[in-house]
RODRENGU-171363 format. One record per residue (C-alpha): residue number from 1; residue in one letter; x, y, z. Coordinates in steps of 0.1 Angstrom, whole numbers, plus 5000, padded with zeros to 4 digits. Example, Ala and Ser with C-alpha at 12.3 -4.5 7.8 and 13.67 -1.06 7.14 Angstrom:
BEGIN
+-----+----+------+------+------+
|   i | aa |    u |    v |    w |
+-----+----+------+------+------+
|   1 |  A | 5123 | 4955 | 5078 |
|   2 |  S | 5137 | 4989 | 5071 |
+-----+----+------+------+------+
REM end
This chain:
BEGIN
+-----+----+------+------+------+
|   i | aa |    u |    v |    w |
+-----+----+------+------+------+
|   1 |  M | 5681 | 5970 | 8477 |
|   2 |  P | 5672 | 5985 | 8442 |
|   3 |  T | 5647 | 6012 | 8452 |
|   4 |  P | 5643 | 6013 | 8490 |
|   5 |  S | 5621 | 6038 | 8507 |
|   6 |  V | 5643 | 6065 | 8522 |
|   7 |  A | 5637 | 6090 | 8549 |
|   8 |  L | 5659 | 6122 | 8550 |
|   9 |  L | 5662 | 6142 | 8582 |
|  10 |  G | 5673 | 6178 | 8577 |
|  11 |  L | 5667 | 6201 | 8547 |
|  12 |  G | 5693 | 6228 | 8551 |
|  13 |  T | 5718 | 6239 | 8524 |
|  14 |  M | 5730 | 6203 | 8518 |
|  15 |  G | 5700 | 6182 | 8528 |
|  16 |  S | 5677 | 6199 | 8503 |
|  17 |  G | 5699 | 6191 | 8474 |
|  18 |  M | 5704 | 6155 | 8485 |
|  19 |  A | 5666 | 6151 | 8489 |
|  20 |  H | 5659 | 6164 | 8454 |
|  21 |  N | 5684 | 6140 | 8439 |
|  22 |  L | 5669 | 6110 | 8457 |
|  23 |  L | 5635 | 6120 | 8442 |
|  24 |  K | 5651 | 6124 | 8407 |
|  25 |  A | 5666 | 6089 | 8411 |
|  26 |  G | 5631 | 6074 | 8418 |
|  27 |  F | 5634 | 6067 | 8455 |
|  28 |  P | 5602 | 6069 | 8475 |
|  29 |  L | 5611 | 6097 | 8499 |
|  30 |  T | 5599 | 6110 | 8532 |
|  31 |  V | 5615 | 6142 | 8546 |
|  32 |  Y | 5616 | 6159 | 8579 |
|  33 |  N | 5628 | 6193 | 8588 |
|  34 |  R | 5624 | 6212 | 8621 |
|  35 |  T | 5613 | 6243 | 8601 |
|  36 |  A | 5585 | 6227 | 8582 |
|  37 |  S | 5582 | 6254 | 8555 |
|  38 |  K | 5615 | 6242 | 8540 |
|  39 |  A | 5599 | 6209 | 8530 |
|  40 |  A | 5573 | 6226 | 8507 |
|  41 |  P | 5594 | 6224 | 8475 |
|  42 |  L | 5601 | 6187 | 8481 |
|  43 |  A | 5564 | 6180 | 8488 |
|  44 |  A | 5556 | 6196 | 8455 |
|  45 |  A | 5582 | 6173 | 8439 |
|  46 |  G | 5566 | 6142 | 8453 |
|  47 |  A | 5581 | 6137 | 8488 |
|  48 |  R | 5560 | 6128 | 8518 |
|  49 |  V | 5565 | 6153 | 8547 |
|  50 |  A | 5567 | 6140 | 8582 |
|  51 |  A | 5560 | 6160 | 8614 |
|  52 |  T | 5587 | 6142 | 8634 |
|  53 |  P | 5618 | 6121 | 8628 |
|  54 |  A | 5599 | 6091 | 8643 |
|  55 |  E | 5570 | 6096 | 8618 |
|  56 |  A | 5596 | 6099 | 8589 |
|  57 |  T | 5608 | 6063 | 8597 |
|  58 |  Q | 5574 | 6047 | 8588 |
|  59 |  G | 5581 | 6024 | 8559 |
|  60 |  A | 5617 | 6035 | 8555 |
|  61 |  Q | 5644 | 6010 | 8548 |
|  62 |  C | 5671 | 6036 | 8549 |
|  63 |  I | 5673 | 6068 | 8570 |
|  64 |  V | 5697 | 6096 | 8561 |
|  65 |  S | 5705 | 6125 | 8584 |
|  66 |  M | 5721 | 6158 | 8574 |
|  67 |  L | 5720 | 6181 | 8604 |
|  68 |  A | 5741 | 6209 | 8618 |
|  69 |  D | 5759 | 6194 | 8648 |
|  70 |  D | 5759 | 6168 | 8677 |
|  71 |  P | 5729 | 6183 | 8695 |
|  72 |  A | 5707 | 6184 | 8664 |
|  73 |  S | 5717 | 6149 | 8654 |
|  74 |  R | 5711 | 6136 | 8689 |
|  75 |  E | 5676 | 6151 | 8690 |
|  76 |  A | 5667 | 6137 | 8656 |
|  77 |  W | 5680 | 6102 | 8664 |
|  78 |  L | 5675 | 6098 | 8701 |
|  79 |  G | 5651 | 6125 | 8712 |
|  80 |  P | 5615 | 6120 | 8724 |
|  81 |  Q | 5603 | 6117 | 8688 |
|  82 |  G | 5636 | 6103 | 8676 |
|  83 |  A | 5641 | 6080 | 8646 |
|  84 |  V | 5661 | 6052 | 8664 |
|  85 |  A | 5633 | 6040 | 8686 |
|  86 |  A | 5608 | 6041 | 8659 |
|  87 |  A | 5628 | 6025 | 8631 |
|  88 |  A | 5620 | 5989 | 8620 |
|  89 |  P | 5647 | 5963 | 8628 |
|  90 |  N | 5676 | 5961 | 8602 |
|  91 |  T | 5669 | 5996 | 8589 |
|  92 |  I | 5701 | 6012 | 8576 |
|  93 |  L | 5709 | 6045 | 8593 |
|  94 |  I | 5733 | 6069 | 8574 |
|  95 |  E | 5746 | 6099 | 8594 |
|  96 |  C | 5759 | 6124 | 8569 |
|  97 |  S | 5763 | 6153 | 8593 |
|  98 |  T | 5797 | 6166 | 8603 |
|  99 |  V | 5796 | 6154 | 8640 |
| 100 |  S | 5821 | 6143 | 8666 |
| 101 |  P | 5835 | 6107 | 8666 |
| 102 |  D | 5824 | 6104 | 8702 |
| 103 |  W | 5788 | 6111 | 8692 |
| 104 |  I | 5790 | 6085 | 8664 |
| 105 |  A | 5802 | 6059 | 8689 |
| 106 |  E | 5772 | 6067 | 8711 |
| 107 |  L | 5748 | 6065 | 8682 |
| 108 |  G | 5764 | 6033 | 8671 |
| 109 |  T | 5757 | 6017 | 8705 |
| 110 |  A | 5720 | 6029 | 8704 |
| 111 |  A | 5716 | 6015 | 8668 |
| 112 |  T | 5730 | 5981 | 8678 |
| 113 |  A | 5706 | 5980 | 8708 |
| 114 |  H | 5677 | 5985 | 8684 |
| 115 |  N | 5690 | 5960 | 8658 |
| 116 |  L | 5697 | 5988 | 8633 |
| 117 |  Q | 5727 | 5992 | 8610 |
| 118 |  L | 5746 | 6025 | 8612 |
| 119 |  L | 5771 | 6040 | 8587 |
| 120 |  D | 5788 | 6073 | 8594 |
| 121 |  A | 5791 | 6090 | 8560 |
| 122 |  P | 5799 | 6127 | 8562 |
| 123 |  V | 5803 | 6145 | 8528 |
| 124 |  T | 5828 | 6167 | 8511 |
| 125 |  G | 5814 | 6194 | 8489 |
| 126 |  S | 5791 | 6223 | 8494 |
| 127 |  R | 5758 | 6236 | 8481 |
| 128 |  M | 5765 | 6231 | 8444 |
| 129 |  Q | 5778 | 6196 | 8448 |
| 130 |  A | 5748 | 6186 | 8469 |
| 131 |  A | 5725 | 6201 | 8442 |
| 132 |  T | 5742 | 6183 | 8413 |
| 133 |  A | 5748 | 6149 | 8430 |
| 134 |  Q | 5786 | 6154 | 8431 |
| 135 |  L | 5792 | 6148 | 8468 |
| 136 |  S | 5819 | 6125 | 8481 |
| 137 |  F | 5810 | 6103 | 8510 |
| 138 |  L | 5836 | 6094 | 8536 |
| 139 |  V | 5822 | 6062 | 8551 |
| 140 |  G | 5828 | 6043 | 8583 |
| 141 |  G | 5810 | 6010 | 8592 |
| 142 |  S | 5803 | 5976 | 8577 |
| 143 |  A | 5814 | 5971 | 8541 |
| 144 |  E | 5784 | 5947 | 8537 |
| 145 |  V | 5760 | 5974 | 8549 |
| 146 |  L | 5776 | 5999 | 8526 |
| 147 |  A | 5772 | 5977 | 8496 |
| 148 |  T | 5735 | 5973 | 8504 |
| 149 |  A | 5731 | 6011 | 8507 |
| 150 |  Q | 5752 | 6019 | 8477 |
| 151 |  P | 5723 | 6028 | 8454 |
| 152 |  V | 5712 | 6055 | 8479 |
| 153 |  F | 5748 | 6070 | 8480 |
| 154 |  A | 5750 | 6068 | 8442 |
| 155 |  A | 5719 | 6089 | 8438 |
| 156 |  M | 5734 | 6117 | 8459 |
| 157 |  G | 5771 | 6117 | 8451 |
| 158 |  K | 5799 | 6109 | 8427 |
| 159 |  E | 5820 | 6086 | 8450 |
| 160 |  T | 5818 | 6066 | 8482 |
| 161 |  I | 5850 | 6060 | 8500 |
| 162 |  H | 5850 | 6032 | 8526 |
| 163 |  L | 5876 | 6041 | 8553 |
| 164 |  G | 5871 | 6014 | 8579 |
| 165 |  P | 5851 | 6008 | 8610 |
| 166 |  L | 5824 | 6030 | 8624 |
| 167 |  G | 5837 | 6065 | 8632 |
| 168 |  S | 5863 | 6065 | 8604 |
| 169 |  G | 5843 | 6089 | 8583 |
| 170 |  A | 5837 | 6114 | 8611 |
| 171 |  K | 5875 | 6114 | 8619 |
| 172 |  L | 5886 | 6121 | 8583 |
| 173 |  K | 5859 | 6147 | 8577 |
| 174 |  L | 5872 | 6167 | 8607 |
| 175 |  V | 5908 | 6164 | 8594 |
| 176 |  N | 5895 | 6177 | 8560 |
| 177 |  N | 5875 | 6206 | 8576 |
| 178 |  F | 5904 | 6215 | 8599 |
| 179 |  L | 5927 | 6219 | 8569 |
| 180 |  C | 5900 | 6239 | 8550 |
| 181 |  G | 5892 | 6261 | 8580 |
| 182 |  V | 5928 | 6270 | 8587 |
| 183 |  Q | 5934 | 6278 | 8550 |
| 184 |  V | 5904 | 6300 | 8548 |
| 185 |  A | 5914 | 6319 | 8579 |
| 186 |  S | 5949 | 6323 | 8566 |
| 187 |  L | 5936 | 6335 | 8533 |
| 188 |  A | 5914 | 6361 | 8551 |
| 189 |  E | 5944 | 6375 | 8569 |
| 190 |  A | 5965 | 6375 | 8537 |
| 191 |  L | 5938 | 6393 | 8517 |
| 192 |  A | 5933 | 6419 | 8544 |
| 193 |  W | 5971 | 6424 | 8543 |
| 194 |  L | 5970 | 6427 | 8505 |
| 195 |  E | 5942 | 6452 | 8507 |
| 196 |  R | 5962 | 6474 | 8531 |
| 197 |  S | 5996 | 6469 | 8515 |
| 198 |  G | 5993 | 6491 | 8484 |
| 199 |  L | 5997 | 6461 | 8461 |
| 200 |  D | 5974 | 6454 | 8432 |
| 201 |  V | 5950 | 6429 | 8448 |
| 202 |  E | 5939 | 6414 | 8415 |
| 203 |  K | 5974 | 6408 | 8402 |
| 204 |  S | 5986 | 6395 | 8436 |
| 205 |  L | 5957 | 6370 | 8439 |
| 206 |  A | 5963 | 6358 | 8403 |
| 207 |  F | 5999 | 6351 | 8412 |
| 208 |  L | 5990 | 6333 | 8445 |
| 209 |  K | 5964 | 6311 | 8429 |
| 210 |  S | 5990 | 6298 | 8404 |
| 211 |  A | 6019 | 6297 | 8429 |
| 212 |  A | 6026 | 6272 | 8457 |
| 213 |  P | 5998 | 6283 | 8480 |
| 214 |  G | 5972 | 6279 | 8452 |
| 215 |  S | 5943 | 6255 | 8456 |
| 216 |  P | 5907 | 6252 | 8444 |
| 217 |  L | 5896 | 6264 | 8478 |
| 218 |  L | 5918 | 6295 | 8477 |
| 219 |  A | 5906 | 6303 | 8442 |
| 220 |  G | 5869 | 6300 | 8451 |
| 221 |  I | 5870 | 6317 | 8485 |
| 222 |  S | 5892 | 6346 | 8474 |
| 223 |  T | 5867 | 6354 | 8446 |
| 224 |  R | 5839 | 6356 | 8471 |
| 225 |  M | 5860 | 6376 | 8496 |
| 226 |  T | 5870 | 6402 | 8470 |
| 227 |  A | 5834 | 6404 | 8456 |
| 228 |  H | 5820 | 6407 | 8492 |
| 229 |  D | 5796 | 6379 | 8480 |
| 230 |  Y | 5787 | 6358 | 8510 |
| 231 |  T | 5759 | 6337 | 8494 |
| 232 |  V | 5760 | 6305 | 8514 |
| 233 |  N | 5779 | 6276 | 8501 |
| 234 |  F | 5791 | 6266 | 8535 |
| 235 |  L | 5778 | 6283 | 8566 |
| 236 |  L | 5804 | 6302 | 8586 |
| 237 |  R | 5790 | 6291 | 8620 |
| 238 |  L | 5794 | 6255 | 8609 |
| 239 |  M | 5831 | 6259 | 8602 |
| 240 |  S | 5835 | 6274 | 8637 |
| 241 |  K | 5818 | 6243 | 8651 |
| 242 |  D | 5839 | 6219 | 8629 |
| 243 |  L | 5871 | 6235 | 8641 |
| 244 |  Q | 5859 | 6230 | 8677 |
| 245 |  Y | 5852 | 6193 | 8671 |
| 246 |  A | 5885 | 6188 | 8652 |
| 247 |  H | 5904 | 6203 | 8681 |
| 248 |  A | 5887 | 6180 | 8706 |
| 249 |  A | 5891 | 6149 | 8684 |
| 250 |  A | 5928 | 6155 | 8678 |
| 251 |  A | 5934 | 6161 | 8715 |
| 252 |  E | 5920 | 6126 | 8722 |
| 253 |  A | 5948 | 6113 | 8698 |
| 254 |  G | 5974 | 6134 | 8716 |
| 255 |  V | 5977 | 6161 | 8690 |
| 256 |  D | 5972 | 6198 | 8698 |
| 257 |  L | 5958 | 6216 | 8668 |
| 258 |  T | 5971 | 6251 | 8677 |
| 259 |  T | 5964 | 6264 | 8642 |
| 260 |  A | 5928 | 6252 | 8645 |
| 261 |  A | 5924 | 6272 | 8678 |
| 262 |  N | 5937 | 6303 | 8661 |
| 263 |  A | 5915 | 6299 | 8631 |
| 264 |  R | 5885 | 6292 | 8653 |
| 265 |  T | 5891 | 6325 | 8671 |
| 266 |  L | 5887 | 6344 | 8638 |
| 267 |  F | 5856 | 6325 | 8629 |
| 268 |  E | 5841 | 6332 | 8663 |
| 269 |  Q | 5848 | 6369 | 8659 |
| 270 |  A | 5829 | 6368 | 8626 |
| 271 |  V | 5800 | 6350 | 8643 |
| 272 |  T | 5800 | 6377 | 8670 |
| 273 |  Q | 5799 | 6404 | 8644 |
| 274 |  G | 5768 | 6390 | 8627 |
| 275 |  H | 5782 | 6368 | 8599 |
| 276 |  A | 5771 | 6334 | 8613 |
| 277 |  E | 5745 | 6328 | 8586 |
| 278 |  Q | 5767 | 6339 | 8558 |
| 279 |  D | 5792 | 6319 | 8537 |
| 280 |  M | 5824 | 6311 | 8555 |
| 281 |  S | 5843 | 6335 | 8532 |
| 282 |  A | 5828 | 6363 | 8554 |
| 283 |  V | 5855 | 6354 | 8579 |
| 284 |  I | 5875 | 6382 | 8564 |
| 285 |  E | 5851 | 6409 | 8576 |
| 286 |  P | 5863 | 6412 | 8612 |
| 287 |  L | 5898 | 6419 | 8598 |
| 288 |  R | 5884 | 6445 | 8575 |
| 289 |  N | 5864 | 6461 | 8603 |
| 290 |  H | 5894 | 6461 | 8626 |
| 291 |  L | 5915 | 6482 | 8602 |
| 292 |  T | 5914 | 6520 | 8601 |
| 293 |  H | 5911 | 6540 | 8569 |
| 294 |  E | 5946 | 6555 | 8575 |
| 295 |  Q | 5969 | 6546 | 8546 |
| 296 |  V | 5999 | 6527 | 8558 |
| 297 |  S | 6031 | 6528 | 8537 |
| 298 |  P | 6043 | 6494 | 8526 |
| 299 |  F | 6078 | 6505 | 8533 |
| 300 |  P | 6094 | 6513 | 8567 |
| 301 |  Q | 6105 | 6549 | 8573 |
| 302 |  F | 6141 | 6552 | 8582 |
| 303 |  L | 6152 | 6582 | 8602 |
+-----+----+------+------+------+
REM end
């Protein structure tokens, strides 16, 4: 499968970068997006633009989806103009969206019924990694199908990790995003605390970044939080959704993610306050808005 024709469904923050990299690598590409105007830059770069997911499948040997959630994915694959019913037999379907394992299982059944090959391959990375082909793909499904599709993955990312049967990628992606979401929520609370404590915020964060709690995520998100720069790398509303999916998937395995529930509450507050379409680092804003301007002494007053 040296240069298969590829269809890509979804041109959001991640899908647009992935599509541009497929074109750069020389793949014949058809794109579909619900908001058609987002396809204009790709059309100018040489992509064919389809009006529906079904139309996008025409001539495609591989169909990639990068959408927001289960309902969006379901509509693109199984809706009235969905890709599954229109795809030619033996077409490889690659679901890169962060969706629930239950939906992947359902989609797998539909793919098998239409003699199609499905890989679930959610990604780690954000806008910059998508734009620079530095994504990591967490893949569930047939190793043989993965090997056939490997040139497509290589055009969009730096590594492909085969985890096991269909659904494995979706499960690990939710574990990953659960850990990220809880850390971001905890960082928001910690930074709000620092801002109210009387401590030097810059010096305190410099210490925390190099101490035991430090991580690349903490470093990047704390910089955005302190700068109030919420340019989208990862949409806040999507993290709220991912924590919901993670909580449900873990519950099926008999694990109660109490920290995910608490983190999700903070993300949902941010959505309610109008930060849904901003970067997930904006999750700190409900905490800042909740605080008064009264200066609180960092030390207790003993009488």
